[in-house]
C-alpha positions as CSV (number, residue, x, y, z in Angstrom):
1,X,13.0,-3.3,1.2
2,X,11.2,-0.4,-0.3
3,X,10.9,1.7,2.8
4,X,11.0,2.2,6.6
5,X,8.4,4.2,8.4
6,X,6.4,4.7,11.6
7,X,2.8,4.1,12.3
8,X,-0.1,5.8,14.3
9,X,-3.9,5.5,14.3
10,X,-6.4,8.3,14.1
11,X,-8.3,7.6,17.4
12,X,-5.1,7.1,19.3
13,X,-3.4,10.4,18.3
14,X,-5.9,12.9,16.7
15,X,-8.1,14.1,19.5
16,X,-10.3,17.0,18.3
17,X,-13.3,14.8,19.1
18,X,-15.7,17.8,18.8
19,X,-14.0,19.7,16.1
20,X,-15.2,20.4,12.5
21,X,-18.1,18.1,12.4
22,X,-16.5,14.8,13.5
23,X,-19.2,12.3,14.7
24,X,-18.9,9.9,17.6
25,X,-17.4,6.5,17.2
26,X,-17.9,3.2,19.1
27,X,-14.6,3.9,21.0
28,X,-15.9,7.4,22.1
29,X,-18.9,5.5,23.6
30,X,-16.9,2.7,25.0
31,X,-14.6,5.3,26.9
32,X,-17.7,6.5,28.8
33,X,-18.3,3.1,30.4
34,X,-17.1,2.7,33.9
35,X,-14.1,0.4,34.1
36,X,-13.8,0.0,30.4
37,X,-10.5,2.0,30.2
38,X,-7.8,1.1,32.8
39,X,-7.1,4.7,33.8
40,X,-10.5,6.0,33.3
41,X,-9.3,8.2,30.5
42,X,-10.5,8.9,26.9
43,X,-9.1,10.1,23.6
44,X,-11.0,13.3,23.3
45,X,-7.6,15.2,23.3
46,X,-5.1,12.2,22.8
47,X,-2.0,13.7,21.2
48,X,-3.9,16.6,19.7
49,X,-2.6,15.7,16.2
50,X,-5.7,17.1,14.5
51,X,-4.6,20.6,15.4
52,X,-0.8,19.9,15.8
53,X,0.0,17.8,12.7
54,X,2.8,20.2,11.9
55,X,4.6,19.1,15.0
56,X,4.1,15.4,13.9
57,X,5.4,16.3,10.5
58,X,8.5,17.9,12.0
59,X,9.1,14.7,14.0
60,X,8.8,12.6,10.9
61,X,11.1,14.7,8.9
62,X,13.7,14.7,11.7
63,X,13.4,10.9,12.0
64,X,14.1,10.5,8.3
65,X,11.4,7.9,7.5
66,X,10.4,7.0,4.0
67,X,6.8,6.5,4.8
68,X,4.1,7.3,7.4
69,X,1.4,4.9,8.1
70,X,-1.7,6.7,9.6
71,X,-5.4,6.0,9.6
72,X,-8.4,8.0,8.4
73,X,-11.2,8.5,10.9
74,X,-14.4,7.3,9.3
75,X,-16.5,9.5,11.7
76,X,-14.5,12.5,10.6
77,X,-15.3,11.9,7.0
78,X,-18.8,10.5,7.4
79,X,-20.2,11.4,10.7
80,X,-23.1,9.0,10.7
81,X,-21.3,6.3,8.7
82,X,-23.3,6.8,5.5
83,X,-24.8,9.5,3.5
84,X,-23.5,13.1,4.0
85,X,-19.8,13.7,3.8
86,X,-18.0,16.1,6.2
87,X,-15.9,18.3,3.8
88,X,-13.9,19.5,6.7
89,X,-12.7,16.0,7.6
90,X,-11.6,15.3,4.0
91,X,-9.9,18.7,3.9
92,X,-7.8,17.6,7.0
93,X,-6.5,14.5,5.4
94,X,-6.0,16.3,2.1
95,X,-3.6,18.7,4.0
96,X,-1.9,15.8,5.7
97,X,-1.2,14.0,2.4
98,X,0.2,17.2,0.7
99,X,2.3,17.9,3.7
100,X,3.9,14.6,3.7
101,X,4.6,14.5,0.0
102,X,6.1,18.0,0.2
103,X,8.6,16.5,2.7
104,X,9.3,13.4,0.5
105,X,7.4,11.1,2.9
106,X,5.1,8.5,1.3
107,X,1.6,8.6,2.8
108,X,0.4,5.1,3.7
109,X,-3.2,5.3,4.8
110,X,-5.4,2.7,6.5
111,X,-9.2,3.2,5.9
112,X,-10.4,1.6,9.1
113,X,-8.6,1.4,12.4
114,X,-11.5,0.5,14.7
115,X,-13.3,3.8,15.0
116,X,-16.7,2.7,13.6
117,X,-19.3,5.5,13.4
118,X,-21.6,5.0,16.4
119,X,-24.8,5.2,14.3
120,X,-23.6,2.1,12.4
121,X,-23.0,0.2,15.6
122,X,-26.4,1.2,16.9
123,X,-27.8,-0.4,13.7
124,X,-26.1,-3.7,14.4
125,X,-22.3,-3.0,13.7
126,X,-20.1,-5.4,12.0
127,X,-22.2,-8.5,12.6
128,X,-24.7,-7.0,10.1
129,X,-24.1,-7.1,6.3
130,X,-25.0,-3.5,5.8
131,X,-21.9,-2.3,7.6
132,X,-19.7,-3.9,4.9
133,X,-21.7,-2.1,2.3
134,X,-21.4,1.3,4.0
135,X,-17.7,0.7,4.4
136,X,-17.2,0.2,0.7
137,X,-19.1,3.5,0.0
138,X,-17.0,5.4,2.6
139,X,-13.8,4.0,1.0
140,X,-14.8,5.3,-2.4
141,X,-15.5,8.8,-0.9
142,X,-11.9,8.9,0.6
143,X,-10.2,7.6,-2.5
144,X,-12.1,9.9,-4.8
145,X,-10.5,12.8,-2.8
146,X,-7.0,11.4,-2.2
147,X,-6.4,8.8,-4.8
148,X,-4.8,11.1,-7.3
149,X,-1.8,11.1,-4.9
150,X,-2.0,7.8,-3.2
151,X,-1.9,4.4,-5.0
152,X,-1.5,1.9,-2.0
153,X,-4.4,1.5,0.5
154,X,-5.0,-0.6,3.6
155,X,-8.5,-1.4,4.1
156,X,-8.7,-2.7,7.7
157,X,-6.3,-2.8,10.6
158,X,-6.3,-6.0,12.7
159,X,-9.9,-7.1,12.0
160,X,-9.4,-9.8,14.6
161,X,-9.4,-7.2,17.4
162,X,-12.6,-5.6,16.1
163,X,-14.4,-9.0,15.8
164,X,-13.1,-11.1,18.6
165,X,-12.1,-8.5,21.3
166,X,-15.0,-6.3,20.4
167,X,-17.9,-8.8,19.9
168,X,-16.8,-12.0,21.6
169,X,-14.6,-11.0,24.6
170,X,-16.2,-7.6,25.0
171,X,-13.0,-6.0,26.2
172,X,-12.7,-3.6,23.2
173,X,-15.4,-1.4,21.6
174,X,-18.2,-2.0,21.2
175,X,-17.9,-4.2,24.3
176,X,-20.4,-7.0,23.2
177,X,-20.0,-10.5,24.5
178,X,-21.8,-12.3,21.7
179,X,-19.4,-15.1,20.4
180,X,-21.9,-16.3,17.8
181,X,-22.2,-12.9,16.3
182,X,-18.4,-12.4,16.4
183,X,-18.0,-14.8,13.5
184,X,-20.5,-12.8,11.5
185,X,-18.4,-9.8,12.3
186,X,-15.3,-11.6,10.9
187,X,-17.2,-12.4,7.7
188,X,-18.5,-8.9,7.2
189,X,-15.1,-7.3,7.8
190,X,-13.6,-9.6,5.1
191,X,-16.5,-8.9,2.8
192,X,-16.0,-5.2,3.4
193,X,-12.4,-5.4,2.5
194,X,-13.2,-7.4,-0.7
195,X,-15.9,-4.8,-1.8
196,X,-13.4,-2.0,-1.4
197,X,-10.9,-4.0,-3.5
198,X,-13.5,-4.5,-6.2
199,X,-14.5,-0.8,-6.1
200,X,-10.9,0.3,-6.5
201,X,-9.5,-1.9,-9.4
202,X,-6.9,0.7,-10.3
203,X,-5.4,0.9,-6.6
204,X,-3.1,-1.4,-4.7
205,X,-5.4,-2.6,-2.0
206,X,-4.2,-4.7,0.9
207,X,-5.3,-5.7,4.4
208,X,-3.5,-5.5,7.7
209,X,-3.7,-8.6,10.0
210,X,-2.1,-9.2,13.5
211,X,-0.9,-12.7,12.6
212,X,1.4,-14.5,14.9
213,X,3.0,-17.8,15.7
214,X,1.1,-20.0,18.1
215,X,3.2,-22.2,20.4
216,X,2.1,-24.9,22.8
217,X,3.7,-25.5,26.2
218,X,4.4,-29.2,26.9
219,X,1.4,-29.3,29.3
220,X,-0.8,-27.2,27.0
221,X,-3.7,-28.6,24.9
222,X,-2.9,-28.9,21.2
223,X,-6.7,-28.6,20.5
224,X,-6.8,-25.3,22.2
225,X,-3.7,-24.2,20.2
226,X,-5.5,-25.2,17.0
227,X,-8.6,-23.1,17.7
228,X,-6.5,-20.1,18.8
229,X,-4.5,-20.4,15.5
230,X,-7.8,-20.8,13.5
231,X,-9.2,-17.5,14.9
232,X,-5.9,-15.6,14.9
233,X,-4.4,-16.6,11.6
234,X,-6.2,-19.2,9.5
235,X,-9.8,-17.7,9.4
236,X,-8.3,-14.6,7.6
237,X,-5.7,-16.4,5.4
238,X,-7.9,-19.3,4.5
239,X,-10.6,-17.0,3.3
240,X,-8.3,-14.5,1.5
241,X,-6.1,-17.2,-0.2
242,X,-8.4,-20.2,-0.6
243,X,-11.9,-18.9,-0.3
244,X,-12.9,-21.0,2.6
245,X,-13.1,-21.0,6.4
246,X,-11.2,-23.4,8.8
247,X,-13.0,-26.6,9.2
248,X,-12.6,-26.4,13.0
249,X,-14.5,-23.2,13.1
250,X,-17.4,-24.2,10.7
251,X,-18.9,-21.3,8.8
252,X,-20.5,-18.0,9.9
253,X,-24.3,-17.8,9.8
254,X,-24.0,-14.6,7.7
255,X,-22.2,-16.4,4.8
256,X,-24.1,-16.0,1.6
257,X,-23.6,-17.6,-1.8
258,X,-20.8,-15.8,-3.7
259,X,-19.2,-14.2,-0.7
260,X,-16.1,-16.4,-0.5
261,X,-15.2,-16.2,-4.1
262,X,-15.3,-12.3,-3.7
263,X,-13.0,-12.5,-0.7
264,X,-10.6,-15.0,-2.3
265,X,-7.7,-13.2,-3.9
266,X,-8.9,-9.7,-2.9
267,X,-5.7,-8.7,-1.0
268,X,-3.1,-7.4,-3.3
269,X,-0.7,-7.4,-0.4
270,X,-0.7,-8.4,3.3
271,X,0.4,-6.3,6.2
272,X,1.6,-8.1,9.3
273,X,1.4,-6.5,12.7
274,X,3.7,-8.5,14.9
275,X,4.4,-7.9,18.7
276,X,4.6,-11.3,20.4
277,X,3.9,-15.0,19.9
278,X,1.0,-16.7,21.5
279,X,1.9,-19.4,23.9
280,X,-0.8,-21.9,25.0
281,X,-0.6,-23.3,28.5
282,X,-3.0,-25.3,30.7
283,X,-6.0,-23.5,32.3
284,X,-4.4,-23.5,35.7
285,X,-1.5,-21.5,34.3
286,X,-3.2,-18.1,34.3
287,X,-0.7,-15.5,33.0
288,X,-2.8,-13.9,30.4
289,X,-1.2,-10.8,28.9
290,X,-3.0,-7.6,27.9
291,X,-5.1,-8.2,24.7
292,X,-4.7,-12.0,25.1
293,X,-8.2,-13.0,26.4
294,X,-9.3,-16.6,26.3
295,X,-12.9,-15.5,25.7
296,X,-11.7,-14.2,22.3
297,X,-11.4,-17.7,21.0
298,X,-14.8,-19.3,21.1
299,X,-14.9,-23.1,21.0
300,X,-11.4,-23.7,22.4
301,X,-11.0,-26.2,25.2
302,X,-10.0,-24.6,28.5
303,X,-6.5,-23.0,28.3
304,X,-4.5,-20.0,29.4
305,X,-1.9,-17.9,27.7
306,X,1.5,-18.5,29.3
307,X,4.0,-15.9,28.0
308,X,7.6,-16.5,29.0
309,X,9.9,-13.7,30.2
310,X,11.3,-11.3,29.2
311,X,8.0,-9.4,28.9
312,X,7.0,-5.9,27.8
313,X,4.9,-3.9,30.3
314,X,1.8,-5.1,28.3
315,X,2.8,-8.6,29.6
316,X,3.8,-9.6,26.0
317,X,6.6,-12.1,25.4
318,X,9.6,-10.7,23.6
319,X,10.6,-13.0,20.8
320,X,12.1,-11.8,17.5
321,X,12.1,-15.4,16.2
322,X,8.4,-15.2,16.4
323,X,8.5,-12.4,13.7
324,X,10.6,-14.6,11.5
325,X,8.3,-17.7,12.0
326,X,5.2,-15.5,11.2
327,X,6.7,-14.0,8.1
328,X,7.9,-17.3,6.8
329,X,4.6,-19.1,7.5
330,X,2.6,-16.3,5.7
331,X,5.0,-16.2,2.8
332,X,4.4,-20.0,2.4
333,X,0.7,-19.7,3.0
334,X,0.2,-16.9,0.5
335,X,2.9,-17.4,-2.2
336,X,3.5,-14.4,-4.4
337,X,1.6,-11.9,-2.3
338,X,3.8,-9.0,-1.2
339,X,4.3,-8.7,2.6
340,X,4.7,-5.7,4.7
341,X,5.5,-5.4,8.5
342,X,2.9,-2.7,9.2
343,X,3.4,-2.5,13.0
344,X,6.2,-3.8,15.3
345,X,7.2,-2.4,18.7
346,X,7.1,-2.7,22.5
347,X,5.8,-0.9,25.5
348,X,8.5,-0.2,28.1
349,X,9.3,2.0,31.0
350,X,13.0,1.8,30.2
351,X,13.9,3.2,26.8
352,X,16.9,0.9,26.6
353,X,14.5,-2.0,26.5
354,X,12.6,-0.3,23.7
355,X,15.9,0.1,21.7
356,X,16.8,-3.6,22.3
357,X,13.3,-4.7,21.1
358,X,13.7,-2.8,17.8
359,X,17.3,-3.9,17.4
360,X,16.4,-7.5,17.9
361,X,13.3,-7.6,15.7
362,X,15.0,-5.7,12.8
363,X,18.0,-7.9,12.9
364,X,15.8,-10.9,12.8
365,X,13.9,-9.4,9.8
366,X,17.1,-8.8,8.0
367,X,18.2,-12.4,8.5
368,X,14.8,-14.0,7.8
369,X,15.2,-14.6,4.2
370,X,11.7,-13.3,3.6
371,X,11.1,-10.4,1.1
372,X,9.3,-7.5,2.9
373,X,8.2,-4.4,1.0
374,X,8.0,-2.0,4.1
375,X,8.6,-2.0,7.8
376,X,6.8,0.4,10.1
377,X,7.7,0.9,13.8
378,X,5.0,1.3,16.3
379,X,4.7,4.1,17.2
380,X,5.8,7.6,16.4
381,X,4.9,8.7,19.9
382,X,3.1,7.7,23.0
383,X,-0.7,7.7,22.6
384,X,-4.0,6.5,23.7
385,X,-3.5,2.7,24.0
386,X,-7.1,1.6,23.7
387,X,-8.4,-0.1,26.8
388,X,-5.1,0.6,28.6
389,X,-5.6,4.3,28.3
390,X,-2.3,6.2,28.7
391,X,-0.7,3.6,30.9
392,X,1.4,2.0,28.1
393,X,4.2,3.7,26.3
394,X,5.1,2.5,22.8
395,X,6.4,5.9,21.4
396,X,9.8,6.7,20.0
397,X,8.8,10.1,21.3
398,X,7.1,10.9,24.6
399,X,4.2,13.3,24.8
400,X,4.2,15.6,27.8
401,X,0.8,15.7,29.6
402,X,-0.9,19.0,29.4
403,X,1.4,20.7,26.9
404,X,1.5,17.7,24.5
405,X,5.0,18.6,23.5
406,X,6.7,15.8,21.6
407,X,10.0,14.8,23.2
408,X,12.2,12.4,21.2
409,X,13.6,9.4,23.2
410,X,16.8,7.6,22.8
411,X,15.0,5.1,20.8
412,X,14.0,7.9,18.4
413,X,17.7,8.7,17.9
414,X,18.5,4.9,17.5
415,X,15.9,4.5,14.7
416,X,17.0,7.7,13.1
417,X,20.6,6.3,13.0
418,X,19.4,3.0,11.8
419,X,17.5,4.7,8.9
420,X,20.5,6.9,8.0
421,X,22.7,4.0,7.7
422,X,20.4,2.3,5.3
423,X,20.3,5.4,3.1
């Protein structure tokens, strides 16, 4: 394995929503809707990383990671999503990259982690083709500034969440319940990724997917499991590997001639964010976990998710074997394509449970027989957990409310020791 690191995302940690010319995103708007965020909070302050990155850097240095996965906020670089570039935003990421390199930490940036500039959503969002074109232009702006020091880029983080939770189920920004348009969003996200890969032929361009293993309970409907697997896994891998969409889903209305050949083979590497398996039960067995919404799988026969204990505080089943199964299936599905575990972690009240989660999954990874380039733990610190607000704690470090002081947990020390042993 090349390296071990930790991961964060701009909207979840940066704050500084009104500083230095940053524009509003879909998530800023979504946070203003009554009931959209569990605790009624927002990410205007978050962890304050925009003004306190030196404290984050100190944590990273103390932890001893090889790499830091972070995302670049599109609205901070291009406030309206197109046209004028905000120099102050690029300056911030320039400083972040230089600071990481000075400490011997490899910067591992993601170009899009869900914070779409609001004007682009108001013009139609990801269901319209123009958003993919604007994304490619934005990516070139960022890489032209930072590409002299960074070779490897992730285009999108978990596009399934953007498309299916955002446009089908409506539980994530932008909060639209338009299942037919969600498939168009899937297509334009993949097209946007491919356009970036085309525009950056000298860079190592990959995509981060939240792939998982889908299991069916004895009384679950295999047809539902097939549709869930198609939306969660196959729609992305079939397009990227074979240049087609799963037969069970048909084709998006937005598909144009020549699109799929551009998407096919466009990922130089695949990132896998793994937290939990999906377990399909009968519709009467309603034990849906956070982020597992049946409305995010249009066309499936009636079903419910049925996670088995032990569970995280998100209601997610803890199953290290699911990571192994997902990696092995992806390696078989995309032979020769390098794999990274770009997120892995659990939300817990008890830090001993968090340590056990990491220990179990890292042990499973080591024994999997699958070659993995990098592993990134989620997350460096507690942060704004999207529609759950600040109610869920994934961090190796806690963040004190008010002071925003970072306080390493026992899991931080455990991972620190784990990394030291591998050095």
